[in-house]
N, C-alpha and C positions, 0 to 999 in steps of 0.2 A: 754118428750123429752130426759130426762136423760137416760131412758131405751133404747133409740135408739142410741144415739150418744156419750155418755160419755166413753164407753169402747173401742172405736176405737183406741185411742193413744196407749193403752197397747198392743192390738193385732198387730198394725202396727210395733211397736218397737220389739215386741217379734218375729214376722215373719222376720223382717230384721235381727235380731240377729241370728236366727236359719239358715236362708238361705244365709247369707253373711259371717258367721264366721265358717261354717262347711265345710265338704267335698262336700256339695251340691252347693257350691258357683259357680263352673264352669260347672255344669251339668244343668239339667232341673230345679233344685231348684231355680236358680237365676231368672227364669221367674215367679215364684210364687209371687215375690215382685211386679211385674208390674201389677198384678191384684188387689192389695190392694185398690186403689181408686175405682175400679169397685164394689168391695164388699161394700164399703162405699156408693156408689150410690144405690146399691140394698137395703141397710138398709134405705136410704132416700126415696126410692120408696115405701117401706113398710110403712114408716111413713106417706107419702102422702096418701096412701091407707087407713090408719087408720083415718086420718082427714076426708077424703071424706066419709068414712063409718059412722063416728060420725055425720056428717052434713046431711046425707041422711034422708029424702027425700026433705028437704027444703034448697035449695042452695041460698036463697035470701041474699042480703047484710045485712039485719037486723039480720038474724039468724047467719050468720058468725060472725058479730060484737058481738052478744050476747054470742056465745059459745066460741070464741077464746079470752082468757084473756090476753095473751101476744103476740100480733100480730107480733112484730118485731122478736121475737125468733122463732115463727112458720115459718115466711118467711125465716129466716136464716136456719132453719132446712130443709125446702123445697128446698132451693138452693143446697143442697147436691146432688140432681139429676143431676146437671150440670156435675158431674164427670162421667156420661155416655159418655160425649163428649170427644174424645181422646185428644184434645188439653189441657183440664183441667186435665185429668187423667195422662198425662205425667208429670205434675208438682205435684208430690206426696206431697210436702210440703204444698200445698194449702189444701189438704184434712186434714192434721194434724192441720193446723191453724183453719180450719173450725170447727173441733171437739173440739179443746181446749176451745172454748167458753163455751161449755156445761160442760166440765171437770172442768172449773174454778168455776162453781156453787157448785160442790162437795167440792172443796178446800176451798171455802168461808165458807160453812157450817161447815166444819171441823175446820177451824180457829176460827170461832165464838164459837164453842163448847170448844175448847182447851183454848181460851182466857177468857172464862167465860162470854161472852156476851149473850150466850144462855144456858138455863138450861134444855131444852127439849131434852132428849136423843133420842126421837122418830124420830127427824129430821135426825140424823146420821144413825139410823137403816134403815129408809126409803131410804136415799141416798145410803147406802151400798147395800141394796137389789136391787135398781134400777141399780146400777153400775154392780152388778153381772149379772143381766139379760142382760145388755148391752154387757158385755164381751161375754156371751154365744151367743147372737144374732149376734154380729159381727164375732165371730169365726165360727158360722154356715154359715153365708153369705160367708165368705172367703173360707170355705171348700167346699161349694156348687159350687161356681164359679171355684175353683181349679179343682174339679172333672169334671165339664162341659168343662172346657178349655182343660184339658189334657186327655180327653177320646180319644181313638184311632181314631174314624172317624173325629173328629174336628181337632185334632192335625196333622193328616196326610195331610189335606187340606192346612194347614198353613206351614208345613215343606217343601212342594214341591215348594212353591213360593219364 
């Protein structure tokens, strides 16, 4: 789950910084920020696909219960697909709050390492590698949706209305 959701806050605030504090603020660049929750929903959809792939071919309740170790976090991760719905996507703060749950796990592990409660440095190495993967995955999802949204055929349909 860290590999999917923990990097979104960095991408979100980086995109808001770039597109709201530069000359792109008044042009097409301001519209890039509006697709951030959709990119988060795309990552959530990929996560749901991974879960379904890992459960295949036995989708029984016993198999799901046996394979999913943290069901509340899995359900919380799957709820990210709600950001495909425009009502949720318009409230961008909800996508940040949703992803901060996963980011807090990285902060917790980092705190335990710094405070000396944990002496296993492999936990931090694993968290940082998962965080890096998450940053690239969220960046790729954002770039993919930005390209799809601003391609000439799609953008011309929406500019006429």
